[in-house]
N, C-alpha and C positions, 0 to 999 in steps of 0.2 A: 460552399460547399463547407466553410468551417463552421456557420452559424448550426449544420444541420449534424455533422459531427460534434457539438458541441452540446445540443440537445440529444443527441443517442448519448452521451457519456451522463449527462445527468436521469437520462431514462432508467440507463443502466445502476446508478448506482444509487433510485429509489425503488427497483425490481428487483436485481439478481443478490441474492441472500448475500453472497462473500462480499459483494461493493458496500453494503448497507451496512451502517450502525449499528449494535447491538442496542436492545429497545431498553427504555428506562426502567428501573425497579422502584416505582413511589417517585424521591426526587433525587433517588441517585440515577445519572447519568454516564456508563460508562465512556473512555473518548474511542473514537476511531483509529482505526489502527491507519499507519502510513499510504499503504496503497487505498485505501478509503477515501483517506483526503486529497490526496493526488487526481483520481477520479472525475471528484465531486469538482473542485478548482480548475482542475486541466478546462473540465468541460465551461465553465463558469468566463476562463478567461478564454475561450475557444469562441462562445456565443458574442462577449465585448471585441473577438478581432474582427465576425463575420459581420457582426450589425456594423462596427466600424468602418467594413468596406460598402456594405449597402445602402446606409442611410444617406452619405451624400453622397451619391450615384445614381439612385434610384429615378429619385425627381428629376435627375438636369437627363439623363438617358430618355427618358419617357417622354421630355419637353421637346428632346431632338427627333423624338419620331413626324413630327411638325413643321412644315417647310412655311418658315418664316416672311418668304414671299409673296404666300398666295394666303388671299384674303381671309378664305375660309378656311384653309389649316391653323392660322394665324388665332382664331376665332374662338376655333376647338382648343387650342391652347390653354387657352387661360379656364376654359373646361374643365380641363384635364387636370388642373392642379387642385379644382372644389371638388374634384371626383378621388383623387390622390389624399388628399384631409380627410375627406369624407371615410372612404374605406380604412386609413390608420387608426381613425376615432371608433368604427364598426367593427375592427379587431381589439381593439383597448375592451371596448363594451363587454365582446365573449371572452376574452379573457378575463377579467374580473369580475365573470359572472357567473358561465357555463364550466368552466376551466374552474374555477376556485369550488363550485359545488360537486364535480366529478372528482378531484383530492381531497375533499372531505368527508364524501361520502364510498368512492372506492380504492384511495390511495393517490402517492404520486407519481405513481409506477403508470396508471394509466393517464393522468395526469399531463405528464410531459409527455407519455409516448402519444399522443393525441396530435399536439403541437409539431412535433418531428416529424409523425406521418402526411401532415398537410405541407412540411418547410420540404418534406421529399418530391411530392407532390408540386408543390410551386417550381420547386427546379428543374425538373421533368419537362412542367409547361412552358416553362422560359425557356430551354432548348431546343424545343419545338417549332419554337418561332423564331430562330436564328435565322433563318435564310431571307424573311423578310422585313425585317431590321433594316433601319436607317441608320450606319454606323460613323460618325465625325472621326475623322482621321487624326490622332496624337500631335498635338502639337510640343511635344515636349514639355519638362518641368516648370512651370511658372514663378516659381520660385528662388530657379535659377536666372531666368528672362528677368525678374525685379532686382535682384540682384547683380547680375549684370548692367542694371541703368544705374542704379546706386553707383558702382565701381568707377565704370565711364564718366557720369555725371561729378564725382568726385573728384575724379582725374584731371575734369579740363576746369576745373573750378574757376579760372585766374582765366580762362577763352570768352572773349566775345560774343554773344549770340548776335546772328544776323538781324537785321531788322522786318525781313525775309521770311515767313516762315518753309516759305516754300523748297528754301534752299538748305535746308536741315534732311537730314538724307531717309531716303525711303524706295523702297524697290518702284521701276517702272513698271506699269500694268495694272490691272486687278489683285496680282496675286500677290499676299503677303508672304513673307519672308517665314512665317510660322504657321504650320502646318495645319488646316483644318481651322482657319481664322479668318477673317476680312480684316483688310484694312482698315483704319479708325482716324479720323479725322485728326489733325492738330487744334489742339487747347492752348487758350493763352495762360491758365491756372498752373501753378506751381514750375514755374521757366524754370527755376535751378535745373529742373533735371532732363530742359530743352537741352541743355550741354553736351547731354550722352550721344545727340543726335546730329552735333557740328561735326563739319567733316572738315580734318586737318589738312594741310597740302602734302602729308605724307602719308594720309591716306587714299589717294586719289587715285590708285593703282589696281585695282579692283578686290583686292584681297584684305579683309578687315578683319579681325579680329575682334569678337563680340564682348569683352571684355573691355575695350577701349572704343567701340562705335555701333551704337543702336538706331535699329529703323523707328520710325515715331511712331507708329502703332505699337512696337514694345516699351518707348515710353510710356503711352496713351493707354496700356494696361496699367501701369503701376501709378499713374494718377486716378484711376478709373477707382481702384484700391483705397485711392485714400481719399476722394471725394467718398467712399461708400464709408468707411470707417466709423463715422459719427452715427450715422446710422445703424450700423451696423450696432453699436454697443449701447445704443438707448435698449436694446432686446435684453439686453445681462437684467436691468433692473425689471421690466416687463416679464421676465421669468421665475425672478426675486418674488417676486407679486404671485405667480402662479404657484410657484413653492410651497406658500404658504398651503395648500389644496390638503397637502400631505404632512404639515407641521403641528403652523399654530391653528388652523382652524379646525382639524382633529382635537388640538385639547380643549380650545373653547367645547367642538362637540360634546364630550366630554363633562362636560356640567351640565350637558344636557338633558344628556340620555340613562346617564352615568352606566352607559356600556358604548372691348367695343361695349363696356361693361360697367353701369353703374360707376363706381368709385376707381380710382387709379391705385394700383400701388401704395405707396405713399400715404393713400390719405384712407386706404383701407392699414396699414400699421398707423393711422394717429388715431384710429377710431379705439383701435385694443389698447392702445395705450392710454387712451382716456376713459375706455369703458372698464381695464383693471384699477385704474385709480378712485376707479368710485367705488370699485367692488372689497379694496379695504377701507375705504371710507363706512360702508355700510356695514363692514364686518366690526368697525372702533364703535357704533354706535348701538347695535347688535351686543356687543357686551358690555355697554354703558348700562342698558336696559338690563341685560342679565345678574350685573352687581346692583342696582338698584334693587333688582327681585331678590337679592340674597341678604339684603341688607333689611327688606322689606319683613323678611320670615328668620330675623333671628340667624342664618345660615354661615355669615362670614369666617368663622373660627372652624366650620365642619368642612369635611372635606368629602360632602357630597353632593348628589344634582342640584337644581333650581325649580323649581316647579314651571318648567317652560319648555312647550315645545321646539323640537329638534327642526322643526319649518323651518325655524328663526332664521336660519341658518341656511335657507333656500334660494333667499334673492344675491347673498354674495358667493354663492358658485354659482349660478345663474349667468351671472357676470363676469366672473370670471372665466367660462365657459365660450360666453358670445364675446371677449373679449381678446381670446387663444386661436377662437377662430378664424376672426380678425384677420390680426397680428400676425401669425402661424403663416395664413396661405397669402397674406399681400408682402409676408417677408420670405417663401419663397419665389412668388413670379419676381420681385424686386433682385433680387440676387441671380435670378437665370437672366432674365433681359436684360439687366444693367451689366453684366460681367463678359466681361470678354468672350469672345467665343472658345479658345482654347483653356479659361481657366473657370470656366461653370459648374466642375464639381467641387475644385477648390474654394470656389466661392458659395458655392452650396453648403458645405462642408464648415467653412467658418460660421454659414450664419446657425447650423446647429450645436455650434459652442457657447454660443450665447444661451442656452436651454441647460448645458453643465456652470459655467460662469452664475448661471442663474440663484444655481441653486448652491454654491460656493460662497457666493453676496448671500444669500440668506443665512447662512451657516455662520457667515463672520458678524454680520449683523445681529446675531442673537448673542455671539459669544461676548458682544461688545456692548452688548444692553446688560447683560449677566450681570459682567465683570461693574459700570460701572453704577447698577443703581441696586449692589448688594453691600459693598462699600460701610465699612463703619455700622455693621451687624446687622443691615436691611435688610427686608425680605425679599425686595425688588420687585419689578415689576412684572416677572414671569415665575411664582415661587412655584414649589410643588400645589401647593393648595390655589389654585386658582383667584375664589372666592378673597382671597389675604390680598392679593395681586391687583396689577391694573395693567391688562393687558390689551384692552383700549388707549394704553399710550403707545404702545407696539404698534399698532396697525395705523395709529395714527403720524408714527415717525417712518412707519414703510409709503403711507401717503401722501406726507409731504415729500420722501423719496421721488417717489415714483412723478409727481407733481414738477419737480425741480425735472426730470427727464425726459416727461414730456414737451414739458420748454422749449429742453436741448433737442428735442426734435424736428417739433417744430421749424426753427432755428434754422438746420440745417437741411431740412425740408425744404425749403422756403428755396432758401440759396444752392440748393443743386442741382447740375445741370445734368438732363440723359444724355447715355452714351449713342455716338455717332460714326455711325459708320459709315466709310469713303466710298462714293460710285464710283473713285476712277479707276 
């Protein structure tokens, strides 16, 4: 609903005269009024708030409609992630082509009004199916449970662990203490955290303070997050590579134009990381070729396009696209399947955080490169006139970082132990 409200506000800001800023006269543009500012920025923040609620939950909610205990439905769940990502990219294609054309030819009011209408249609469609959805019982705050494990383990840091893991605290029977979550089997990793499940003599009376005694399943939830962390972190560098699509690849392009299924989740992520590394290396090679042409044509000190086709960039864009397909779908499946039952939305949200962190890391690297390569009056790698710079070196730097990231991923992917649900 917040997304709909935000889009409605943007539509109003682009179509109602009193909400629209005055037209520019030549190069002079009058400042918008406070109400005009407010409706525009409130709309943007409402969209951000709505997207923040939808994105981490929609893939998990969709996958929850499939029963993991049914082999047929489990297979279909894998196909769901593929179709989910396909639909996202179809939406991006339409918004980047059809809607842009509408906005350019018919105005932003209609351009914003069309997606507003379809968002309203989607909300209505969503509620129509509410009677047939499978809903998972909320298990409470996963962050609170993780903090309880850390606090309890710290309080019992001087307590010895029992040799027999079955002596650690867990509820009897098949039910977990966490609503909507299956029990998890005890693992030997991060044994310090197991102290949170050690039963002291004064904790045998039936009442247990969750900040002093946690179940094995609760401890294993935190262990799973810790095992996931290195895999999660490698996604940041991957999206740093993807960020070049809308930054350095475009700068490079301006010098051309003058204007039960195959691979596992971890294997697909690894393929995507490898392909994205090759993509940046290809971009570096293309830039080397472009600089050679600029020198041969005597255009180094001229801020003009070089006589090369933009199609030289096609391979790097194609490779980044292929890499994103493998990594994004593999990442979505990995964080859903490997996360504890009651933490799936949270883990999906963590996966999406890598997109923003990748963009921030890209900006940070650009800042560092500009700072260190322009000292002592030098032009630097990325000057205003790229014909005088060395954008290829920047791409090689990203290639090296991506290669290191791939090695880190391969190491932790080999070490990773998949989640095991208890059958007790």
